[in-house]
C-alpha positions in Angstrom: 102.1 101.2 120.7 100.9 104.4 121.4 98.2 105.7 124.2 94.5 104.4 122.5 96.0 102.6 119.8 93.5 99.6 119.1 95.8 96.1 119.7 93.1 94.8 117.0 93.7 94.1 113.2 90.3 96.2 112.6 91.4 99.2 109.8 91.6 102.8 111.0 87.7 102.8 109.7 86.0 100.3 111.5 87.6 102.1 114.7 86.3 105.4 114.2 83.5 105.2 116.6 85.7 104.9 120.1 86.9 108.1 119.7 84.7 110.8 120.3 88.0 113.3 120.2 89.0 114.2 117.2 92.6 116.0 116.5 93.2 117.5 114.0 96.4 119.1 113.4 99.2 120.1 110.7 102.2 117.4 110.5 104.5 120.1 111.4 102.7 120.4 114.9 103.3 116.9 115.4 105.6 117.2 118.4 103.1 119.7 119.8 99.9 117.3 119.0 101.5 114.2 120.2 102.2 116.1 123.7 98.1 117.3 123.6 97.1 113.6 122.2 99.4 112.2 125.0 97.4 114.7 128.2 93.9 114.0 126.4 94.5 110.1 126.3 96.0 109.9 130.1 92.8 112.1 131.7 91.0 109.4 129.8 89.4 110.7 126.5 89.3 108.4 123.6 91.4 110.4 121.0 91.5 110.0 117.6 95.0 110.9 116.5 96.3 109.4 113.1 99.8 108.6 114.7 97.7 106.5 117.5 94.8 105.4 114.7 96.1 104.7 111.2 98.1 101.8 110.2 99.8 100.3 107.3 97.1 99.3 104.6 94.4 101.9 106.0 92.7 104.0 103.7 93.4 107.5 104.9 91.1 109.4 103.3 88.3 106.6 104.8 89.4 106.4 108.1 89.8 110.2 108.8 86.4 110.8 107.5 84.7 108.4 109.8 87.1 109.2 112.7 85.4 112.9 111.8 81.7 111.5 111.2 81.6 109.9 114.5 84.0 111.9 116.4 81.8 114.2 119.3 84.0 117.0 119.6 87.0 118.2 117.4 90.3 119.5 119.1 92.1 122.2 116.3 95.2 122.5 117.0 95.6 126.4 114.7 99.4 127.3 113.8 100.8 129.4 110.8 100.8 126.1 108.7 97.7 124.7 109.9 96.0 127.9 108.7 98.0 127.4 104.9 97.1 123.8 104.5 94.5 122.4 102.6 94.5 119.1 105.0 93.6 120.6 107.8 91.4 123.6 106.4 89.4 120.0 105.2 88.8 119.1 107.9 88.4 122.7 110.1 85.3 122.8 107.7 84.1 119.7 108.5 84.2 120.3 112.9 83.4 123.6 112.5 80.4 122.9 109.7 79.0 120.4 112.5 79.6 122.4 115.5 77.1 125.1 113.7 74.1 122.4 113.2 74.6 121.4 116.8 76.6 117.9 116.2 79.6 118.1 118.0 81.5 120.8 120.1 85.2 122.7 119.2 87.8 123.3 120.4 90.6 125.1 119.2 94.2 125.2 120.8 96.3 128.4 119.4 99.7 127.3 119.0 101.9 130.4 117.6 98.9 132.2 116.1 97.3 135.4 116.9 93.8 136.5 116.3 95.4 138.2 113.5 96.5 135.4 112.1 93.1 133.2 113.1 
C-alpha cells in the first residue's frame, strides 16, 4: 500500500475529504510525481495522488472531481507533457480558478520547463 492510501474499501470519491492537497501531473511524469507525493506524505501532509487513492472499480472522473473540490491546495507538476495534454490542463484550470476565487492555494512545480514554455 502506498503512503496515504486508505485501507478501507471506500471509493476514491468518498475519500476526497481526507486529502487537502491535490497533486496534478501528466502520466509521463509519474516517477517525479511519485517522489514528490512521497516526500509530501512523509512530511505529514495528506495528499490526493492518483496512485495512492484510486482503486479498481472507482470512477476516475468522479474521484478526481471530488479530490479537486475537497482540496484546499493544489500542486501542479508543470512539464512539457503537462502543458500539452488535456487532462492535466483541466485539473490546472480548476485549481487556478479556485485560486483566483480565493478558495485554494496553488503550488506550481516546474519540471524541465522554462518561463517561455509556461
